[in-house]
N, CA and C atoms of all chains as a GROMACS GRO file, in nm:
protein
  600
    1MET      N    1   0.262   0.485   3.722
    1MET     CA    2   0.390   0.473   3.650
    1MET      C    3   0.475   0.592   3.693
    2ASP      N    4   0.575   0.565   3.776
    2ASP     CA    5   0.639   0.681   3.834
    2ASP      C    6   0.745   0.738   3.739
    3ILE      N    7   0.805   0.845   3.784
    3ILE     CA    8   0.890   0.924   3.696
    3ILE      C    9   1.017   0.847   3.659
    4ILE      N   10   1.062   0.761   3.750
    4ILE     CA   11   1.188   0.689   3.724
    4ILE      C   12   1.172   0.600   3.602
    5GLN      N   13   1.058   0.532   3.595
    5GLN     CA   14   1.038   0.444   3.478
    5GLN      C   15   1.035   0.526   3.351
    6ILE      N   16   0.969   0.640   3.354
    6ILE     CA   17   0.958   0.721   3.232
    6ILE      C   18   1.096   0.768   3.189
    7VAL      N   19   1.175   0.817   3.286
    7VAL     CA   20   1.306   0.870   3.249
    7VAL      C   21   1.394   0.758   3.197
    8SER      N   22   1.390   0.643   3.261
    8SER     CA   23   1.478   0.534   3.215
    8SER      C   24   1.435   0.487   3.077
    9LEU      N   25   1.303   0.480   3.056
    9LEU     CA   26   1.257   0.441   2.922
    9LEU      C   27   1.306   0.541   2.818
   10GLY      N   28   1.297   0.671   2.852
   10GLY     CA   29   1.341   0.773   2.757
   10GLY      C   30   1.488   0.758   2.726
   11LEU      N   31   1.570   0.733   2.829
   11LEU     CA   32   1.715   0.721   2.806
   11LEU      C   33   1.745   0.599   2.720
   12VAL      N   34   1.682   0.485   2.754
   12VAL     CA   35   1.709   0.364   2.675
   12VAL      C   36   1.668   0.388   2.530
   13ALA      N   37   1.551   0.450   2.512
   13ALA     CA   38   1.504   0.474   2.375
   13ALA      C   39   1.600   0.567   2.302
   14ALA      N   40   1.652   0.669   2.373
   14ALA     CA   41   1.745   0.762   2.307
   14ALA      C   42   1.869   0.686   2.260
   15LEU      N   43   1.918   0.596   2.346
   15LEU     CA   44   2.038   0.520   2.306
   15LEU      C   45   2.007   0.435   2.184
   16LEU      N   46   1.892   0.367   2.186
   16LEU     CA   47   1.860   0.281   2.071
   16LEU      C   48   1.845   0.364   1.945
   17ILE      N   49   1.787   0.483   1.960
   17ILE     CA   50   1.766   0.566   1.840
   17ILE      C   51   1.900   0.608   1.782
   18ILE      N   52   1.993   0.648   1.872
   18ILE     CA   53   2.124   0.689   1.821
   18ILE      C   54   2.193   0.570   1.756
   19LEU      N   55   2.174   0.452   1.817
   19LEU     CA   56   2.237   0.333   1.758
   19LEU      C   57   2.186   0.308   1.618
   20LEU      N   58   2.053   0.328   1.601
   20LEU     CA   59   1.991   0.293   1.473
   20LEU      C   60   2.006   0.402   1.370
   21LYS      N   61   2.049   0.524   1.417
   21LYS     CA   62   2.036   0.639   1.326
   21LYS      C   63   2.120   0.622   1.201
   22GLU      N   64   2.246   0.573   1.216
   22GLU     CA   65   2.327   0.577   1.093
   22GLU      C   66   2.285   0.467   0.997
   23GLN      N   67   2.244   0.347   1.051
   23GLN     CA   68   2.206   0.244   0.952
   23GLN      C   69   2.069   0.273   0.895
   24LYS      N   70   1.971   0.289   0.986
   24LYS     CA   71   1.833   0.298   0.937
   24LYS      C   72   1.767   0.422   0.996
   25ALA      N   73   1.779   0.537   0.933
   25ALA     CA   74   1.721   0.659   0.989
   25ALA      C   75   1.569   0.645   1.000
   26SER      N   76   1.507   0.573   0.905
   26SER     CA   77   1.360   0.565   0.909
   26SER      C   78   1.314   0.489   1.032
   27VAL      N   79   1.378   0.374   1.060
   27VAL     CA   80   1.334   0.297   1.177
   27VAL      C   81   1.366   0.374   1.304
   28ALA      N   82   1.474   0.452   1.302
   28ALA     CA   83   1.506   0.532   1.420
   28ALA      C   84   1.395   0.633   1.447
   29PHE      N   85   1.344   0.695   1.341
   29PHE     CA   86   1.235   0.792   1.361
   29PHE      C   87   1.111   0.722   1.413
   30LEU      N   88   1.084   0.602   1.362
   30LEU     CA   89   0.966   0.529   1.412
   30LEU      C   90   0.984   0.494   1.558
   31LEU      N   91   1.106   0.460   1.595
   31LEU     CA   92   1.133   0.429   1.736
   31LEU      C   93   1.108   0.552   1.822
   32LEU      N   94   1.152   0.668   1.772
   32LEU     CA   95   1.129   0.794   1.846
   32LEU      C   96   0.980   0.818   1.862
   33LEU      N   97   0.906   0.798   1.753
   33LEU     CA   98   0.760   0.819   1.757
   33LEU      C   99   0.696   0.723   1.858
   34PHE      N  100   0.742   0.598   1.857
   34PHE     CA  101   0.685   0.499   1.949
   34PHE      C  102   0.710   0.539   2.094
   35THR      N  103   0.831   0.585   2.123
   35THR     CA  104   0.864   0.622   2.261
   35THR      C  105   0.779   0.739   2.307
   36VAL      N  106   0.764   0.838   2.218
   36VAL     CA  107   0.684   0.955   2.256
   36VAL      C  108   0.541   0.910   2.286
   37ILE      N  109   0.489   0.817   2.204
   37ILE     CA  110   0.352   0.770   2.225
   37ILE      C  111   0.339   0.701   2.360
   38ILE      N  112   0.436   0.613   2.391
   38ILE     CA  113   0.427   0.537   2.517
   38ILE      C  114   0.428   0.634   2.634
   39ILE      N  115   0.521   0.729   2.631
   39ILE     CA  116   0.534   0.818   2.747
   39ILE      C  117   0.406   0.897   2.767
   40PHE      N  118   0.347   0.942   2.654
   40PHE     CA  119   0.226   1.022   2.673
   40PHE      C  120   0.110   0.935   2.719
   41LEU      N  121   0.102   0.812   2.664
   41LEU     CA  122  -0.007   0.725   2.708
   41LEU      C  123   0.003   0.698   2.858
   42SER      N  124   0.126   0.689   2.908
   42SER     CA  125   0.139   0.654   3.050
   42SER      C  126   0.094   0.770   3.138
   43ILE      N  127   0.106   0.896   3.089
   43ILE     CA  128   0.065   1.006   3.179
   43ILE      C  129  -0.077   1.051   3.149
   44LEU      N  130  -0.143   0.987   3.052
   44LEU     CA  131  -0.275   1.036   3.013
   44LEU      C  132  -0.376   1.019   3.126
   45ASP      N  133  -0.356   0.914   3.209
   45ASP     CA  134  -0.454   0.894   3.316
   45ASP      C  135  -0.449   1.011   3.414
   46GLN      N  136  -0.326   1.054   3.448
   46GLN     CA  137  -0.318   1.167   3.541
   46GLN      C  138  -0.386   1.290   3.481
   47VAL      N  139  -0.365   1.309   3.351
   47VAL     CA  140  -0.428   1.426   3.287
   47VAL      C  141  -0.579   1.414   3.298
   48ARG      N  142  -0.629   1.288   3.281
   48ARG     CA  143  -0.774   1.270   3.289
   48ARG      C  144  -0.824   1.309   3.428
   49HIS      N  145  -0.751   1.265   3.533
   49HIS     CA  146  -0.794   1.302   3.670
   49HIS      C  147  -0.796   1.452   3.687
   50ILE      N  148  -0.690   1.519   3.637
   50ILE     CA  149  -0.683   1.665   3.654
   50ILE      C  150  -0.802   1.731   3.589
   51PHE      N  151  -0.837   1.682   3.469
   51PHE     CA  152  -0.946   1.750   3.398
   51PHE      C  153  -1.080   1.723   3.464
   52THR      N  154  -1.099   1.602   3.519
   52THR     CA  155  -1.226   1.581   3.589
   52THR      C  156  -1.234   1.673   3.711
   53LEU      N  157  -1.121   1.689   3.780
   53LEU     CA  158  -1.122   1.780   3.896
   53LEU      C  159  -1.155   1.921   3.852
   54LEU      N  160  -1.091   1.964   3.741
   54LEU     CA  161  -1.116   2.102   3.694
   54LEU      C  162  -1.261   2.119   3.654
   55SER      N  163  -1.318   2.020   3.588
   55SER     CA  164  -1.457   2.039   3.545
   55SER      C  165  -1.548   2.041   3.666
   56TYR      N  166  -1.513   1.963   3.770
   56TYR     CA  167  -1.593   1.968   3.893
   56TYR      C  168  -1.587   2.109   3.953
   57MET      N  169  -1.467   2.165   3.956
   57MET     CA  170  -1.456   2.300   4.014
   57MET      C  171  -1.531   2.400   3.928
   58ALA      N  172  -1.526   2.380   3.795
   58ALA     CA  173  -1.597   2.474   3.707
   58ALA      C  174  -1.746   2.468   3.737
   59GLU      N  175  -1.798   2.348   3.761
   59GLU     CA  176  -1.941   2.338   3.793
   59GLU      C  177  -1.970   2.411   3.923
   60GLN      N  178  -1.882   2.391   4.024
   60GLN     CA  179  -1.906   2.460   4.153
   60GLN      C  180  -1.912   2.610   4.132
   61ALA      N  181  -1.825   2.662   4.044
   61ALA     CA  182  -1.817   2.807   4.026
   61ALA      C  183  -1.922   2.855   3.927
   62GLN      N  184  -2.016   2.766   3.892
   62GLN     CA  185  -2.123   2.802   3.797
   62GLN      C  186  -2.067   2.859   3.668
   63VAL      N  187  -1.952   2.807   3.624
   63VAL     CA  188  -1.898   2.853   3.495
   63VAL      C  189  -1.976   2.782   3.385
   64GLU      N  190  -1.999   2.853   3.276
   64GLU     CA  191  -2.069   2.793   3.163
   64GLU      C  192  -1.996   2.666   3.118
   65PRO      N  193  -2.064   2.550   3.110
   65PRO     CA  194  -1.991   2.430   3.065
   65PRO      C  195  -1.936   2.446   2.924
   66VAL      N  196  -2.004   2.529   2.843
   66VAL     CA  197  -1.957   2.545   2.705
   66VAL      C  198  -1.816   2.600   2.705
   67TYR      N  199  -1.794   2.703   2.790
   67TYR     CA  200  -1.661   2.765   2.791
   67TYR      C  201  -1.556   2.661   2.832
   68PHE      N  202  -1.588   2.583   2.936
   68PHE     CA  203  -1.485   2.488   2.984
   68PHE      C  204  -1.457   2.383   2.878
   69LYS      N  205  -1.565   2.340   2.809
   69LYS     CA  206  -1.544   2.240   2.702
   69LYS      C  207  -1.453   2.297   2.595
   70THR      N  208  -1.478   2.425   2.560
   70THR     CA  209  -1.395   2.484   2.454
   70THR      C  210  -1.250   2.492   2.499
   71ILE      N  211  -1.230   2.526   2.626
   71ILE     CA  212  -1.092   2.534   2.675
   71ILE      C  213  -1.025   2.398   2.662
   72LEU      N  214  -1.099   2.292   2.700
   72LEU     CA  215  -1.040   2.157   2.691
   72LEU      C  216  -1.007   2.125   2.546
   73LYS      N  217  -1.099   2.159   2.456
   73LYS     CA  218  -1.073   2.128   2.315
   73LYS      C  219  -0.949   2.202   2.268
   74ILE      N  220  -0.939   2.330   2.309
   74ILE     CA  221  -0.822   2.408   2.264
   74ILE      C  222  -0.695   2.345   2.316
   75ILE      N  223  -0.697   2.300   2.442
   75ILE     CA  224  -0.576   2.235   2.496
   75ILE      C  225  -0.545   2.110   2.416
   76GLY      N  226  -0.649   2.033   2.383
   76GLY     CA  227  -0.626   1.910   2.308
   76GLY      C  228  -0.566   1.939   2.171
   77ILE      N  229  -0.624   2.038   2.101
   77ILE     CA  230  -0.571   2.070   1.968
   77ILE      C  231  -0.428   2.120   1.981
   78ALA      N  232  -0.405   2.206   2.081
   78ALA     CA  233  -0.269   2.261   2.096
   78ALA      C  234  -0.170   2.148   2.119
   79TYR      N  235  -0.210   2.051   2.204
   79TYR     CA  236  -0.116   1.943   2.233
   79TYR      C  237  -0.087   1.861   2.109
   80ILE      N  238  -0.193   1.821   2.035
   80ILE     CA  239  -0.171   1.734   1.920
   80ILE      C  240  -0.087   1.807   1.816
   81ALA      N  241  -0.118   1.936   1.792
   81ALA     CA  242  -0.041   2.010   1.691
   81ALA      C  243   0.105   2.019   1.732
   82GLU      N  244   0.130   2.047   1.860
   82GLU     CA  245   0.269   2.060   1.906
   82GLU      C  246   0.338   1.925   1.898
   83PHE      N  247   0.266   1.818   1.933
   83PHE     CA  248   0.320   1.681   1.927
   83PHE      C  249   0.369   1.651   1.786
   84GLY      N  250   0.284   1.676   1.686
   84GLY     CA  251   0.322   1.647   1.548
   84GLY      C  252   0.434   1.738   1.501
   85ALA      N  253   0.419   1.869   1.531
   85ALA     CA  254   0.519   1.964   1.480
   85ALA      C  255   0.656   1.933   1.538
   86GLN      N  256   0.660   1.898   1.668
   86GLN     CA  257   0.790   1.872   1.730
   86GLN      C  258   0.856   1.750   1.668
   87LEU      N  259   0.774   1.645   1.644
   87LEU     CA  260   0.831   1.523   1.586
   87LEU      C  261   0.882   1.549   1.446
   88ILE      N  262   0.804   1.624   1.368
   88ILE     CA  263   0.847   1.652   1.230
   88ILE      C  264   0.974   1.734   1.231
   89ARG      N  265   0.982   1.827   1.328
   89ARG     CA  266   1.104   1.910   1.333
   89ARG      C  267   1.223   1.822   1.373
   90ASP      N  268   1.200   1.725   1.462
   90ASP     CA  269   1.311   1.634   1.498
   90ASP      C  270   1.356   1.555   1.377
   91ALA      N  271   1.260   1.522   1.289
   91ALA     CA  272   1.299   1.446   1.170
   91ALA      C  273   1.378   1.534   1.075
   92GLY      N  274   1.385   1.665   1.104
   92GLY     CA  275   1.469   1.751   1.021
   92GLY      C  276   1.391   1.832   0.921
   93LEU      N  277   1.254   1.828   0.928
   93LEU     CA  278   1.176   1.901   0.827
   93LEU      C  279   1.114   2.022   0.894
   94GLY      N  280   1.190   2.132   0.904
   94GLY     CA  281   1.140   2.249   0.976
   94GLY      C  282   1.020   2.311   0.909
   95SER      N  283   1.024   2.319   0.776
   95SER     CA  284   0.915   2.391   0.708
   95SER      C  285   0.783   2.317   0.727
   96LEU      N  286   0.788   2.183   0.717
   96LEU     CA  287   0.664   2.106   0.735
   96LEU      C  288   0.611   2.126   0.876
   97ALA      N  289   0.703   2.131   0.974
   97ALA     CA  290   0.661   2.148   1.113
   97ALA      C  291   0.589   2.280   1.131
   98SER      N  292   0.643   2.386   1.068
   98SER     CA  293   0.577   2.516   1.087
   98SER      C  294   0.440   2.516   1.021
   99LYS      N  295   0.423   2.440   0.913
   99LYS     CA  296   0.289   2.434   0.850
   99LYS      C  297   0.192   2.364   0.944
  100VAL      N  298   0.238   2.259   1.010
  100VAL     CA  299   0.149   2.188   1.103
  100VAL      C  300   0.110   2.281   1.217
  101GLU      N  301   0.208   2.358   1.265
  101GLU     CA  302   0.177   2.452   1.374
  101GLU      C  303   0.076   2.558   1.327
  102LEU      N  304   0.095   2.604   1.203
  102LEU     CA  305   0.002   2.705   1.150
  102LEU      C  306  -0.139   2.648   1.149
  103ALA      N  307  -0.152   2.523   1.103
  103ALA     CA  308  -0.285   2.461   1.100
  103ALA      C  309  -0.343   2.452   1.240
  104GLY      N  310  -0.258   2.416   1.337
  104GLY     CA  311  -0.306   2.406   1.475
  104GLY      C  312  -0.356   2.540   1.524
  105LYS      N  313  -0.279   2.647   1.496
  105LYS     CA  314  -0.322   2.781   1.541
  105LYS      C  315  -0.456   2.815   1.480
  106LEU      N  316  -0.470   2.780   1.350
  106LEU     CA  317  -0.595   2.815   1.281
  106LEU      C  318  -0.713   2.747   1.348
  107PHE      N  319  -0.699   2.618   1.381
  107PHE     CA  320  -0.811   2.547   1.441
  107PHE      C  321  -0.843   2.605   1.578
  108ILE      N  322  -0.737   2.644   1.651
  108ILE     CA  323  -0.763   2.702   1.783
  108ILE      C  324  -0.838   2.833   1.767
  109LEU      N  325  -0.796   2.913   1.667
  109LEU     CA  326  -0.865   3.041   1.643
  109LEU      C  327  -1.011   3.016   1.611
  110MET      N  328  -1.036   2.912   1.528
  110MET     CA  329  -1.174   2.883   1.492
  110MET      C  330  -1.257   2.855   1.616
  111LEU      N  331  -1.196   2.782   1.712
  111LEU     CA  332  -1.271   2.748   1.833
  111LEU      C  333  -1.291   2.870   1.921
  112ALA      N  334  -1.196   2.964   1.914
  112ALA     CA  335  -1.202   3.077   2.008
  112ALA      C  336  -1.300   3.183   1.961
  113ILE      N  337  -1.339   3.182   1.834
  113ILE     CA  338  -1.421   3.292   1.780
  113ILE      C  339  -1.552   3.310   1.858
  114PRO      N  340  -1.632   3.207   1.886
  114PRO     CA  341  -1.756   3.233   1.958
  114PRO      C  342  -1.732   3.299   2.093
  115ILE      N  343  -1.626   3.260   2.161
  115ILE     CA  344  -1.601   3.320   2.292
  115ILE      C  345  -1.564   3.467   2.276
  116VAL      N  346  -1.482   3.497   2.175
  116VAL     CA  347  -1.441   3.636   2.155
  116VAL      C  348  -1.562   3.721   2.124
  117THR      N  349  -1.653   3.668   2.038
  117THR     CA  350  -1.772   3.748   2.007
  117THR      C  351  -1.854   3.770   2.133
  118ALA      N  352  -1.865   3.668   2.217
  118ALA     CA  353  -1.943   3.686   2.340
  118ALA      C  354  -1.882   3.797   2.425
  119VAL      N  355  -1.748   3.797   2.436
  119VAL     CA  356  -1.683   3.899   2.519
  119VAL      C  357  -1.711   4.037   2.462
  120ILE      N  358  -1.699   4.051   2.330
  120ILE     CA  359  -1.718   4.183   2.269
  120ILE      C  360  -1.861   4.230   2.291
  121GLU      N  361  -1.958   4.138   2.278
  121GLU     CA  362  -2.097   4.180   2.298
  121GLU      C  363  -2.117   4.229   2.441
  122THR      N  364  -2.064   4.155   2.539
  122THR     CA  365  -2.084   4.201   2.678
  122THR      C  366  -2.019   4.337   2.698
  123ILE      N  367  -1.902   4.357   2.639
  123ILE     CA  368  -1.837   4.488   2.657
  123ILE      C  369  -1.923   4.597   2.595
  124LEU      N  370  -1.977   4.570   2.476
  124LEU     CA  371  -2.058   4.674   2.409
  124LEU      C  372  -2.181   4.704   2.494
  125ASN      N  373  -2.236   4.603   2.559
  125ASN     CA  374  -2.356   4.632   2.641
  125ASN      C  375  -2.322   4.726   2.755
  126PHE      N  376  -2.197   4.720   2.808
  126PHE     CA  377  -2.163   4.810   2.920
  126PHE      C  378  -2.167   4.956   2.874
  127ILE      N  379  -2.133   4.981   2.746
  127ILE     CA  380  -2.119   5.121   2.702
  127ILE      C  381  -2.259   5.175   2.675
  128PRO      N  382  -2.304   5.273   2.749
  128PRO     CA  383  -2.439   5.328   2.725
  128PRO      C  384  -2.442   5.408   2.596
  129GLY      N  385  -2.564   5.442   2.549
  129GLY     CA  386  -2.574   5.533   2.435
  129GLY      C  387  -2.580   5.456   2.305
  130GLN      N  388  -2.539   5.519   2.196
  130GLN     CA  389  -2.568   5.467   2.062
  130GLN      C  390  -2.491   5.339   2.034
  131LEU      N  391  -2.377   5.315   2.100
  131LEU     CA  392  -2.297   5.195   2.068
  131LEU      C  393  -2.370   5.070   2.118
  132GLY      N  394  -2.442   5.081   2.227
  132GLY     CA  395  -2.501   4.965   2.294
  132GLY      C  396  -2.605   4.891   2.211
  133MET      N  397   0.396  -0.139   3.182
  133MET     CA  398   0.508  -0.057   3.136
  133MET      C  399   0.616  -0.147   3.077
  134LEU      N  400   0.624  -0.267   3.139
  134LEU     CA  401   0.732  -0.355   3.095
  134LEU      C  402   0.710  -0.397   2.952
  135GLN      N  403   0.580  -0.428   2.917
  135GLN     CA  404   0.558  -0.480   2.781
  135GLN      C  405   0.581  -0.371   2.679
  136ASP      N  406   0.566  -0.240   2.721
  136ASP     CA  407   0.602  -0.135   2.626
  136ASP      C  408   0.751  -0.138   2.599
  137ALA      N  409   0.830  -0.160   2.707
  137ALA     CA  410   0.974  -0.160   2.688
  137ALA      C  411   1.014  -0.276   2.597
  138THR      N  412   0.946  -0.393   2.614
  138THR     CA  413   0.985  -0.505   2.528
  138THR      C  414   0.953  -0.472   2.382
  139VAL      N  415   0.841  -0.406   2.358
  139VAL     CA  416   0.809  -0.371   2.219
  139VAL      C  417   0.914  -0.275   2.166
  140LEU      N  418   0.961  -0.186   2.254
  140LEU     CA  419   1.065  -0.092   2.213
  140LEU      C  420   1.188  -0.168   2.166
  141PHE      N  421   1.228  -0.269   2.247
  141PHE     CA  422   1.347  -0.346   2.208
  141PHE      C  423   1.321  -0.428   2.084
  142GLN      N  424   1.195  -0.475   2.066
  142GLN     CA  425   1.165  -0.551   1.943
  142GLN      C  426   1.187  -0.462   1.822
  143ILE      N  427   1.137  -0.338   1.830
  143ILE     CA  428   1.152  -0.248   1.715
  143ILE      C  429   1.300  -0.224   1.686
  144ALA      N  430   1.376  -0.199   1.791
  144ALA     CA  431   1.519  -0.175   1.770
  144ALA      C  432   1.583  -0.299   1.709
  145GLY      N  433   1.542  -0.418   1.759
  145GLY     CA  434   1.599  -0.542   1.707
  145GLY      C  435   1.568  -0.558   1.560
  146ILE      N  436   1.441  -0.532   1.523
  146ILE     CA  437   1.404  -0.545   1.382
  146ILE      C  438   1.489  -0.452   1.298
  147GLY      N  439   1.507  -0.329   1.346
  147GLY     CA  440   1.585  -0.234   1.267
  147GLY      C  441   1.727  -0.282   1.246
  148ILE      N  442   1.789  -0.333   1.354
  148ILE     CA  443   1.930  -0.375   1.342
  148ILE      C  444   1.940  -0.496   1.252
  149ILE      N  445   1.848  -0.593   1.271
  149ILE     CA  446   1.856  -0.716   1.190
  149ILE      C  447   1.835  -0.684   1.044
  150VAL      N  448   1.738  -0.596   1.015
  150VAL     CA  449   1.713  -0.562   0.875
  150VAL      C  450   1.836  -0.496   0.816
  151ALA      N  451   1.900  -0.409   0.894
  151ALA     CA  452   2.020  -0.343   0.841
  151ALA      C  453   2.129  -0.446   0.812
  152MET      N  454   2.147  -0.542   0.904
  152MET     CA  455   2.250  -0.646   0.883
  152MET      C  456   2.218  -0.728   0.758
  153ILE      N  457   2.091  -0.774   0.749
  153ILE     CA  458   2.054  -0.858   0.634
  153ILE      C  459   2.077  -0.780   0.505
  154HIS      N  460   2.045  -0.650   0.511
  154HIS     CA  461   2.061  -0.567   0.391
  154HIS      C  462   2.207  -0.568   0.346
  155SER      N  463   2.298  -0.547   0.444
  155SER     CA  464   2.439  -0.538   0.404
  155SER      C  465   2.489  -0.676   0.360
  156ILE      N  466   2.442  -0.784   0.428
  156ILE     CA  467   2.489  -0.918   0.388
  156ILE      C  468   2.444  -0.948   0.245
  157LEU      N  469   2.316  -0.922   0.218
  157LEU     CA  470   2.266  -0.952   0.084
  157LEU      C  471   2.337  -0.867  -0.020
  158LYS      N  472   2.374  -0.744   0.021
  158LYS     CA  473   2.445  -0.659  -0.076
  158LYS      C  474   2.579  -0.722  -0.112
  159GLN      N  475   2.652  -0.773  -0.006
  159GLN     CA  476   2.780  -0.838  -0.039
  159GLN      C  477   2.757  -0.957  -0.131
  160MET      N  478   2.646  -1.032  -0.106
  160MET     CA  479   2.624  -1.151  -0.190
  160MET      C  480   2.582  -1.110  -0.330
  161GLY      N  481   2.556  -0.980  -0.350
  161GLY     CA  482   2.526  -0.938  -0.486
  161GLY      C  483   2.378  -0.936  -0.516
  162LYS      N  484   2.291  -0.976  -0.421
  162LYS     CA  485   2.146  -0.978  -0.449
  162LYS      C  486   2.088  -0.844  -0.405
  163GLU      N  487   2.096  -0.745  -0.493
  163GLU     CA  488   2.054  -0.611  -0.457
  163GLU      C  489   1.905  -0.604  -0.430
  164GLU      N  490   1.825  -0.658  -0.527
  164GLU     CA  491   1.681  -0.633  -0.520
  164GLU      C  492   1.620  -0.703  -0.398
  165ILE      N  493   1.674  -0.824  -0.363
  165ILE     CA  494   1.619  -0.891  -0.245
  165ILE      C  495   1.647  -0.806  -0.121
  166ALA      N  496   1.767  -0.746  -0.120
  166ALA     CA  497   1.801  -0.662  -0.004
  166ALA      C  498   1.700  -0.548   0.009
  167GLN      N  499   1.665  -0.486  -0.106
  167GLN     CA  500   1.568  -0.376  -0.099
  167GLN      C  501   1.436  -0.427  -0.044
  168VAL      N  502   1.393  -0.545  -0.091
  168VAL     CA  503   1.263  -0.597  -0.047
  168VAL      C  504   1.265  -0.624   0.103
  169VAL      N  505   1.375  -0.681   0.150
  169VAL     CA  506   1.384  -0.712   0.294
  169VAL      C  507   1.378  -0.584   0.375
  170THR      N  508   1.451  -0.483   0.328
  170THR     CA  509   1.448  -0.355   0.401
  170THR      C  510   1.307  -0.300   0.406
  171LEU      N  511   1.237  -0.308   0.292
  171LEU     CA  512   1.102  -0.252   0.286
  171LEU      C  513   1.009  -0.327   0.382
  172THR      N  514   1.016  -0.460   0.383
  172THR     CA  515   0.925  -0.535   0.470
  172THR      C  516   0.954  -0.505   0.617
  173GLY      N  517   1.084  -0.497   0.650
  173GLY     CA  518   1.117  -0.464   0.790
  173GLY      C  519   1.058  -0.331   0.828
  174PHE      N  520   1.070  -0.234   0.738
  174PHE     CA  521   1.018  -0.101   0.767
  174PHE      C  522   0.867  -0.106   0.785
  175ILE      N  523   0.798  -0.185   0.700
  175ILE     CA  524   0.652  -0.189   0.706
  175ILE      C  525   0.606  -0.254   0.836
  176ILE      N  526   0.678  -0.357   0.880
  176ILE     CA  527   0.639  -0.424   1.007
  176ILE      C  528   0.646  -0.323   1.121
  177VAL      N  529   0.758  -0.250   1.125
  177VAL     CA  530   0.773  -0.154   1.235
  177VAL      C  531   0.667  -0.046   1.223
  178LEU      N  532   0.637  -0.008   1.098
  178LEU     CA  533   0.535   0.097   1.077
  178LEU      C  534   0.401   0.052   1.134
  179PHE      N  535   0.365  -0.076   1.111
  179PHE     CA  536   0.236  -0.123   1.162
  179PHE      C  537   0.234  -0.118   1.314
  180ILE      N  538   0.344  -0.163   1.375
  180ILE     CA  539   0.347  -0.165   1.523
  180ILE      C  540   0.325  -0.024   1.576
  181VAL      N  541   0.395   0.073   1.515
  181VAL     CA  542   0.390   0.209   1.569
  181VAL      C  543   0.254   0.271   1.539
  182LEU      N  544   0.201   0.246   1.418
  182LEU     CA  545   0.074   0.312   1.384
  182LEU      C  546  -0.040   0.260   1.470
  183TYR      N  547  -0.031   0.132   1.510
  183TYR     CA  548  -0.135   0.078   1.598
  183TYR      C  549  -0.138   0.158   1.729
  184ARG      N  550  -0.019   0.184   1.784
  184ARG     CA  551  -0.013   0.262   1.909
  184ARG      C  552  -0.055   0.406   1.885
  185LEU      N  553  -0.022   0.461   1.769
  185LEU     CA  554  -0.057   0.601   1.743
  185LEU      C  555  -0.208   0.617   1.738
  186ALA      N  556  -0.275   0.519   1.673
  186ALA     CA  557  -0.421   0.525   1.667
  186ALA      C  558  -0.479   0.518   1.809
  187ASP      N  559  -0.420   0.431   1.891
  187ASP     CA  560  -0.466   0.419   2.028
  187ASP      C  561  -0.448   0.551   2.102
  188LEU      N  562  -0.331   0.614   2.082
  188LEU     CA  563  -0.305   0.741   2.150
  188LEU      C  564  -0.408   0.845   2.110
  189PHE      N  565  -0.432   0.859   1.978
  189PHE     CA  566  -0.525   0.964   1.935
  189PHE      C  567  -0.665   0.934   1.987
  190GLN      N  568  -0.702   0.806   1.995
  190GLN     CA  569  -0.835   0.772   2.048
  190GLN      C  570  -0.845   0.817   2.194
  191GLN      N  571  -0.740   0.791   2.271
  191GLN     CA  572  -0.746   0.829   2.413
  191GLN      C  573  -0.746   0.980   2.427
  192ILE      N  574  -0.669   1.049   2.342
  192ILE     CA  575  -0.667   1.196   2.351
  192ILE      C  576  -0.806   1.248   2.326
  193LYS      N  577  -0.874   1.189   2.226
  193LYS     CA  578  -1.011   1.235   2.197
  193LYS      C  579  -1.098   1.217   2.319
  194SER      N  580  -1.087   1.100   2.385
  194SER     CA  581  -1.178   1.078   2.497
  194SER      C  582  -1.142   1.172   2.612
  195VAL      N  583  -1.014   1.198   2.635
  195VAL     CA  584  -0.976   1.280   2.750
  195VAL      C  585  -1.017   1.424   2.728
  196PHE      N  586  -0.993   1.477   2.610
  196PHE     CA  587  -1.014   1.620   2.591
  196PHE      C  588  -1.154   1.651   2.544
  197LEU      N  589  -1.252   1.556   2.564
  197LEU     CA  590  -1.391   1.578   2.526
  197LEU      C  591  -1.398   1.631   2.384
  198TYR      N  592  -1.312   1.577   2.301
  198TYR     CA  593  -1.290   1.643   2.172
  198TYR      C  594  -1.372   1.569   2.067
  199GLN      N  595  -1.503   1.610   2.053
  199GLN     CA  596  -1.582   1.536   1.956
  199GLN      C  597  -1.562   1.591   1.816
  200GLY      N  598  -1.504   1.714   1.807
  200GLY     CA  599  -1.493   1.780   1.676
  200GLY      C  600  -1.404   1.707   1.578
   0.00000   0.00000   0.00000
């Protein structure tokens, strides 16, 4: 699905949304949500290819699969949180959007904690003497 | 891709038709029927969109190895 189709779909959807906005703001928002979903679904295959390539390279470099899995999860959470927050902000509810973003950050932090502890432990092992 | 575009136009069509019916019924004086028609139109569009949203989240889960 090349870029021209995506851009034209986005433009047509934008026009329809503006057309619908004054009569039916709710249906206009649903139309916006539908368009965002379609566009992302169409590029999801490319993202899948990229991630399989990255995981192949990670295996070649003998990187811990756990770390790479966590990175993928963090990217997924970040994307979904940003997806929701952006849509809610477009609907005009800034405060709700920031709460969704806060929740996303929290989940990412939760995922990052084991990695951070691992890094700190390795650093402490480098320091000789009583700290080690 | 084409069938996504047709669904897009269907949603826009439903929205416009519901808005027209709402205003026509309002002129005829049947307020409550107008509200019901508006609600049903909104629910139909909601179902269409939520079906795709569930599909999107399912694919995101599979792509990002996100079992959590």
